[in-house]
N, C-alpha and C positions, 0 to 999 in steps of 0.2 A: 378548144380542140384538146382531146385527150393526149396525154404524153406518157410514154413508158419510161421507166427508170430502173436501172440495175445497180444494186449496191452490195458491197461486202460488209458484213457486220462483224465487229469484234465481239468479245464475250459480253461486255458491258452494254453495247447497243442491242445485242440479241436479247438480253435479259429485259431491257427497257421495252423492246418490241413485244415481248411476251406479256408484259404488264398491260400495255395499251391494247394489244390484240384481245386480251381477255374480255375487254369491254365491248369490242366491236365484232369479233369473230373472224376477221380475215386480215392477212398481212397488209393488203392494199388499203383497206379501210382504216386500219390502225395507223399507217403512215400518213394518210390524208388527214386523219384526226390530229395526229401529233404536229404536222406542219401547220394546220390552222391554229392550233393552240399556241405554238411557238410564235407565229406571226402576230397573234393578238397580244401576247405578252410584250413583244418588241414594240408594237404600236403604242401600247399603254405606257411602257417605260419611256419611249421617246416623247410622248405627250407630257409626262410628268417632268422630264428634264427641261422641256421647253417652258413649262409653267414656272419652275424654279428659277430659270434664267430670267424670265420676264419679271418675276417678283423681285429678284436681286437687283435688277436694273431700275426699279421704280424708286426714284429718290424720295418722293412724297411718302411712300410706304415705309421706307427705311428710316425717315425722320420720325414718323409716328412710333415705330418700334423703339427707337432710341429714347424718346420721351417716356414711353411705358417702362422701359428698363430703368431709367433714372427714377421714376416714381416708385417702382417696386423696390429699388435699392434703398430709398428713403424709409420705406416701411419695414425693411428687414431688421431684425434685432442685431445689436452689436455683437461681434464675435467674442466668444469667451476665450480668454488666454489660458 
């Protein structure tokens, strides 16, 4: 169902609308485009956060990372004083 929305834009929002509108031609299409793009970014960010949390909670993976760090530390040259 189509929904109508009325907003007041400050100078910054008006300038942003002008940029987006330049690509689409109309205010309505520009706002729809901006909303879809913002929603996609938020979904992507949420998925990334969930993946990071899942990896951080994986004890097996954390153990493997610890082993790799220890092996790399053994290969690193001694610090110069």
